[in-house]
C-alpha atoms as one frame of an Amber mdcrd trajectory, in Angstrom:
protein
 156.655 113.802 353.633 156.480 116.705 355.695 159.821 118.281 355.479 159.171
 118.809 351.935 155.998 120.011 352.136 157.763 122.759 354.104 160.162 123.161
 351.322 163.144 121.718 352.727 165.665 120.170 350.054 166.434 117.082 349.610
 170.294 117.820 350.410 171.422 116.267 354.155 173.059 119.848 354.514 169.239
 121.595 354.233 168.275 121.440 358.137 171.726 122.627 359.138 171.982 125.297
 357.412 168.347 126.521 358.377 169.624 126.352 361.878 172.816 128.217 361.244
 170.237 131.279 359.557 168.297 130.797 363.132 171.041 131.831 365.033 172.697
 134.688 362.645 169.515 135.904 362.726 168.588 136.129 365.796 171.603 138.229
 366.773 171.179 140.562 364.111 167.294 140.713 365.129 168.758 142.392 368.180
 170.867 145.197 367.202 168.862 146.033 363.837 166.093 147.697 364.610 168.196
 149.752 367.328 171.182 150.593 365.521 170.340 154.040 365.031 169.465 154.914
 368.866 172.538 152.494 370.319 174.868 155.519 368.166 172.708 158.046 369.672
 172.108 156.849 372.828 175.685 155.589 373.838 178.364 157.776 371.751 176.462
 160.596 372.169 176.538 161.852 368.287 174.136 163.352 366.287 171.098 161.461
 364.315 171.970 163.619 360.999 176.010 162.061 361.880 175.378 158.827 362.162
 173.330 158.025 359.112 176.084 159.909 357.345 178.689 157.886 359.011 176.733
 153.909 358.118 176.292 155.503 354.387 179.713 156.994 354.338 180.974 153.058
 355.274 178.695 151.439 353.065 180.306 153.415 349.843 183.051 151.325 350.586
 181.679 148.008 350.047 179.930 148.410 346.295 183.208 147.004 345.183 183.395
 144.274 347.151 180.418 142.483 345.069 181.499 141.549 342.165 185.223 140.354
 343.603 182.831 138.118 345.898 180.591 137.031 342.821 184.219 135.854 340.670
 185.220 134.492 344.092 181.980 132.847 344.321 182.227 131.213 340.633 185.764
 130.015 341.283 185.883 128.735 345.166 182.977 127.969 346.209 179.803 130.280
 348.529 180.656 128.158 351.884 184.004 129.379 352.542 183.204 133.398 351.618
 180.317 133.167 353.543 181.748 131.743 356.869 185.215 134.484 356.547 181.442
 136.855 355.964 180.745 136.090 359.496 183.762 136.047 360.946 184.491 139.209
 359.857 180.646 140.808 360.931 181.760 139.378 364.143 184.899 141.332 365.123
 183.179 144.276 363.649 180.258 143.707 366.368 182.998 144.177 368.809 184.715
 146.886 367.730 181.045 148.279 368.015 181.622 148.035 371.710 184.339 151.223
 371.214 182.469 153.429 369.100 182.491 157.681 371.287 183.674 158.844 368.137
 182.199 159.169 364.027 185.639 158.253 362.375 185.527 154.967 365.226 182.015
 154.558 363.827 183.071 154.704 360.059 185.677 152.730 360.545 184.276 149.518
 362.977 181.032 150.360 360.080 183.320 149.446 357.595 184.417 146.084 358.809
 180.602 145.435 359.691 179.625 146.161 356.326 182.171 144.521 353.896 180.965
 140.818 355.911 177.467 141.721 355.081 178.105 142.523 351.552 180.326 138.985
 351.647 177.825 137.808 353.447 174.084 138.616 351.495 176.819 138.238 348.216
 177.981 134.553 348.650 174.530 133.723 350.571 171.751 133.150 348.142 174.862
 131.039 345.617 175.064 129.018 348.302 171.497 128.766 349.138 170.896 127.992
 345.385 173.733 125.157 345.179 171.075 123.309 348.137 168.194 123.051 346.189
 167.268 121.714 343.200 165.424 124.776 340.168 161.895 122.981 341.053 163.158
 123.503 345.096 164.066 127.272 345.412 160.610 129.205 345.342 159.433 126.920
 348.713 163.407 127.066 349.477 163.899 130.289 349.924 160.893 131.132 351.343
 161.318 128.860 354.344 164.964 130.396 355.373 163.149 133.449 354.864 160.635
 132.066 357.281 164.097 131.165 359.578 165.711 134.272 359.311 162.438 136.064
 360.646 162.071 133.785 363.117 165.562 134.431 364.232 165.187 138.091 363.711
 161.866 138.720 364.938 162.711 136.660 368.183 165.882 139.074 368.718 163.683
 141.894 367.821 161.475 141.025 370.681 163.520 140.641 373.553 166.046 143.883
 372.899 162.869 146.191 373.562 163.082 144.561 376.669 166.367 143.512 377.418
 166.790 147.969 377.001 163.936 148.578 378.879 165.263 146.250 381.974 169.239
 147.159 381.754 169.199 150.903 379.805 172.716 151.324 379.377 173.663 147.819
 380.301 171.204 146.844 377.320 172.762 148.671 374.796 176.122 146.603 374.905
 174.505 143.384 375.733 172.931 143.280 372.551 176.039 144.327 370.312 177.969
 141.416 372.648 175.572 138.834 371.584 175.128 139.975 367.986 178.833 139.130
 367.971 179.061 135.841 369.405 176.100 134.581 367.049 178.244 135.139 364.213
 180.972 133.819 365.250 178.798 130.598 366.794 177.693 130.749 363.125 180.543
 130.416 361.435 181.540 127.799 363.461 178.732 125.239 362.525 178.779 125.965
 359.288 182.250 125.007 358.646 181.559 121.912 361.166 177.964 120.977 359.692
 177.317 122.118 356.150 181.061 120.422 353.788 182.097 121.836 351.187 180.711
 122.218 347.511 181.598 120.080 345.975 181.421 121.527 342.497 180.534 119.747
 339.664 178.784 122.004 337.695 180.998 125.407 338.306 184.019 123.819 338.041
 182.981 125.151 334.548 181.688 128.482 335.028 184.924 129.975 334.903 183.982
 132.055 331.533 186.022 135.052 330.338 184.724 138.265 330.118 181.681 137.157
 332.109 181.042 140.353 333.818 180.960 142.016 330.487 178.409 139.466 329.030
 175.467 140.416 332.272 175.994 144.108 331.394 174.937 143.532 328.249 171.854
 141.426 330.196 169.440 144.473 330.211 166.934 142.670 331.559 168.471 141.503
 334.420 169.754 145.252 334.926 166.422 146.728 335.169 165.139 143.692 337.338
 168.559 145.139 339.492 166.860 148.797 339.220 163.352 147.811 339.861 164.796
 145.967 343.648 166.890 148.762 344.385 163.091 151.136 345.419 162.598 147.617
 346.896 165.338 146.717 349.187 165.317 150.375 350.018 162.011 150.807 351.221
 162.250 147.606 352.818 165.181 148.635 355.315 163.352 151.998 356.363 161.440
 149.561 358.716 163.713 148.743 360.413 165.842 151.581 360.792 162.925 154.560
 360.907 160.799 152.375 362.557 162.474 152.781 366.740 162.701 156.564 365.749
 159.760 157.584 364.007 157.508 155.514 367.027 159.809 157.325 369.963 160.897
 161.083 368.490 157.399 161.777 366.557 155.063 159.922 368.247 156.048 159.640
 371.170 155.038 155.960 372.051 156.439 153.641 374.907 160.005 151.835 373.335
 158.392 148.732 373.195 156.185 149.843 371.216 159.024 149.146 368.188 160.150
 146.214 369.627 156.834 144.551 369.950 155.784 145.746 366.395 158.881 144.673
 364.705 158.252 141.255 366.685 154.776 140.893 365.217 155.586 141.718 361.701
 159.130 139.391 361.627 156.491 136.953 362.969 153.977 137.771 360.535 156.356
 137.426 358.093 157.616 133.803 359.102 154.206 132.272 359.282 152.766 133.848
 355.521 156.300 133.052 354.253 156.134 130.087 352.411 151.957 129.676 352.768
 151.822 132.371 350.380 154.074 131.774 348.128 152.198 128.080 347.436 148.975
 129.812 347.626 150.437 132.520 344.786 152.749 129.900 342.423 150.297 130.166
 339.958 150.656 134.446 339.419 153.845 135.081 337.306 156.318 135.621 339.956
 156.550 139.085 338.282 153.341 139.576 339.358 153.959 138.435 342.583 156.033
 141.223 342.971 154.328 143.788 341.552 151.394 142.858 343.776 153.985 143.295
 346.883 154.999 146.514 346.006 150.917 148.050 346.241 151.339 146.763 349.724
 154.686 148.527 350.362 153.210 152.363 349.228 150.214 150.877 351.546 152.220
 150.909 354.107 154.017 153.474 353.834 150.680 155.371 353.284 149.318 154.214
 356.871 152.710 155.545 358.521 152.440 159.055 357.476 148.332 159.317 358.098
 149.341 157.933 361.894 150.633 161.314 362.159 147.661 163.326 363.728 146.473
 159.824 365.594 146.168 160.388 369.249 148.321 158.896 371.311 145.395 156.026
 372.613 145.020 155.525 368.864 148.753 155.267 367.455 149.945 152.440 369.306
 147.511 150.058 367.660 147.696 151.430 365.275 151.286 151.291 364.440 150.927
 147.867 365.189 148.715 147.106 362.668 150.240 148.962 359.702 153.984 147.128
 360.883 152.578 143.579 359.552 151.035 144.918 356.617 154.330 146.072 356.139
 155.346 142.167 356.463 152.479 140.859 354.276 154.313 142.562 351.053 157.663
 141.153 352.134 156.592 137.648 352.296 155.282 137.728 349.180 158.546 139.533
 347.274 160.900 138.167 349.827 161.206 134.651 348.049 159.556 135.405 344.539
 162.351 137.988 343.635 165.668 136.078 345.226 164.050 133.147 343.510 163.424
 135.684 339.760 166.823 136.293 340.299 168.582 132.878 340.252 166.462 131.631
 337.693 167.160 134.498 335.403 171.069 133.941 335.712 172.715 131.497 333.840
 174.389 128.951 335.652 177.707 129.431 333.912 177.516 132.814 336.101 175.520
 132.142 338.467 177.464 133.514 341.184 178.077 137.169 339.277 174.896 137.416
 338.516 173.868 136.994 342.172 176.436 139.276 343.713 175.251 141.621 340.962
 171.680 141.768 342.209 172.791 142.037 345.617 174.379 145.513 344.670 170.826
 146.995 345.157 170.765 145.760 348.457 174.009 148.001 348.595 173.310 151.084
 347.060 170.022 151.261 349.226 172.173 150.541 352.629 173.915 153.618 351.709
 170.910 155.059 350.685 168.267 154.615 353.724 170.516 156.191 356.401 171.197
 158.993 355.250 167.678 159.104 353.220 165.502 158.732 356.194 167.573 161.012
 357.880 167.968 163.857 355.960 164.075 163.795 354.958 162.918 162.877 358.593
 164.739 166.109 359.835 162.607 168.146 357.449 159.586 166.812 357.859 158.631
 163.093 359.729 156.239 162.451 356.994 158.806 162.484 354.088 161.048 159.180
 353.901 157.579 157.417 353.490 156.320 159.947 351.271 159.280 159.339 349.661
 159.494 155.244 349.736 155.870 155.048 348.665 157.031 157.090 345.571 159.834
 155.095 344.096 158.068 151.595 345.468 155.515 152.573 342.960 157.853 152.800
 339.827 159.409 150.443 340.374 156.460 148.437 340.278 155.633 149.878 336.634
 159.279 149.323 336.081 158.677 145.736 337.235 155.738 145.347 334.689 157.365
 146.796 331.772 160.931 144.738 331.983 158.428 141.388 332.594 158.128 140.231
 328.836 162.008 140.556 328.618 163.186 137.960 331.379 163.163 134.252 330.506
 159.568 132.812 330.291 161.459 130.159 332.587 162.223 132.372 335.035 159.118
 134.690 335.729 157.064 130.742 335.816 157.676 128.627 338.485 158.042 125.511
 337.020 155.103 122.480 337.107 157.587 120.757 339.835 157.612 123.256 342.345
 153.996 123.151 341.715 153.799 119.810 343.683
């Protein structure tokens, strides 16, 4: 069956969930790559202040992660994902009113809390929709759906801003907010409340203490911080790097990011299918090496003439897409399979702390390093990702065998 070949689980709710993610990602793709420029242009805030404000707002979301994990294990992920979508929609409407740093921090707190709840609950909901042998391809297909939406949104953003100017910035924020409300409504009506035959028994006393004793899993979280940080730099830093440093037209960043996401969408399920003989940890390490190459290519773009730098930048950005297509579904499947069923909500929420930390560090790291020298963010990221790849290799023997190896059922 085509659905099985694509990686769609047998549960009927899975197709609706794919469409919901596509809509959510479409709105996000409109705004995320130009977020720094939005506050820089519309609110007239210096880039360094924007970076610090977004980092401050993200710090407040850290306690949300363990709370969300506990709530997922008790009540199920679906309710929390719906709440997260609504909260993000409200926060993005608030972005329309931002004209100073204080208001930016306040509205960004709403958005970031919503994002943290979403990502802390999303993978539990996605895992519940797929059987054990289906999860690698399922995560790949979910990533493809999100990437297609992000790619379309990102490609449209450059066109919208170029055509509408200042009103274009306001338009992408408004459409993004509405996409969250629409996704929340569809999730409520088309993905029924999950019945917890297994998760009713998930609540265990001292469960987070048990997770904190799982050193290999903690190592997985630590190494993923570097991966998350490196991956976050693309959407955050490329528009600024391309426009302010390489002096390319504004459409170049949008096209590069759009092609990057299209490549991820095309390659994700294909690569997962053809790399299934590798251990999941080895696939992650390979992705790390490719990410380090991408960072180096960005550094080498500085001396290039403008006639060459545009196609060069687009190609280099596509290199990052290959790495992300390999890393995203593999790391999420590894995190899910390495977690015990009884504590899966908490484990997967804890794994998302790596992304929370990256989201805190990335804006300030990029803006501060960029202000010193435009090549520094990419050079530092390359070093971090190589260390993370080495760390992944070192913790591999201590992870459960069934977690690092794709099951035979998934190889069919």
